[in-house]
C-alpha positions as CSV (number, residue, x, y, z in Angstrom):
1,X,-16.9,4.8,-1.8
2,X,-13.8,4.6,0.3
3,X,-12.7,1.5,-1.5
4,X,-13.3,3.2,-4.7
5,X,-10.2,3.5,-7.2
6,X,-8.8,6.8,-7.6
7,X,-6.5,7.0,-10.7
8,X,-3.3,8.2,-9.1
9,X,-0.1,9.7,-10.5
10,X,2.7,10.1,-8.0
11,X,6.0,11.9,-9.2
12,X,9.4,11.6,-7.9
13,X,12.6,13.8,-8.7
14,X,11.0,15.9,-11.2
15,X,11.3,19.8,-11.2
16,X,8.3,21.9,-10.5
17,X,8.2,22.7,-14.1
18,X,8.8,19.0,-15.3
19,X,5.8,17.7,-13.0
20,X,3.4,20.6,-14.4
21,X,4.2,19.4,-18.0
22,X,3.5,15.6,-17.2
23,X,0.2,16.5,-14.9
24,X,-1.0,18.6,-18.0
25,X,-0.2,15.7,-20.5
26,X,-2.1,13.3,-18.2
27,X,-4.6,15.5,-18.3
28,X,-5.2,16.2,-21.8
29,X,-5.1,12.1,-22.4
30,X,-7.8,11.7,-20.1
31,X,-11.5,11.8,-20.5
32,X,-12.1,12.9,-17.0
33,X,-9.1,14.8,-16.0
34,X,-10.7,15.9,-12.5
35,X,-10.8,12.1,-11.5
36,X,-7.1,11.7,-11.6
37,X,-5.3,12.8,-8.3
38,X,-1.9,13.7,-8.8
39,X,1.1,13.9,-5.9
40,X,4.9,14.8,-5.7
41,X,6.7,12.8,-3.3
42,X,7.5,13.7,0.2
43,X,10.3,12.5,2.6
44,X,7.6,11.4,4.6
45,X,6.0,9.4,1.7
46,X,9.0,7.7,0.4
47,X,9.0,5.9,3.8
48,X,5.3,4.7,3.6
49,X,3.8,1.7,2.2
50,X,2.6,2.4,-1.2
51,X,-1.2,1.1,-0.3
52,X,-1.1,3.7,2.7
53,X,0.0,6.6,0.3
54,X,-2.5,5.6,-2.3
55,X,-5.2,5.6,0.7
56,X,-4.2,8.9,1.8
57,X,-4.2,10.5,-1.5
58,X,-7.6,9.0,-2.6
59,X,-9.4,10.7,0.6
60,X,-7.5,13.8,0.2
61,X,-8.7,13.9,-3.6
62,X,-12.3,12.8,-2.5
63,X,-12.3,15.7,-0.2
64,X,-11.1,18.2,-2.9
65,X,-13.8,17.2,-5.3
66,X,-16.4,17.6,-3.1
67,X,-15.5,21.3,-2.9
């Protein structure tokens, strides 16, 4: 399942409160909110290729969903 597409929302430049509001709104609009990965940009992630960031986030998301 490593090539499985994980729905991902990456936030950049949002305050913590704004990010939380966006995450809540996206989850409320989704039939499966737990299937969505959320991330805030970091200085490191901004320098990475988007494909690499998405792959890292998908791996982390799968790990956390397993419990």
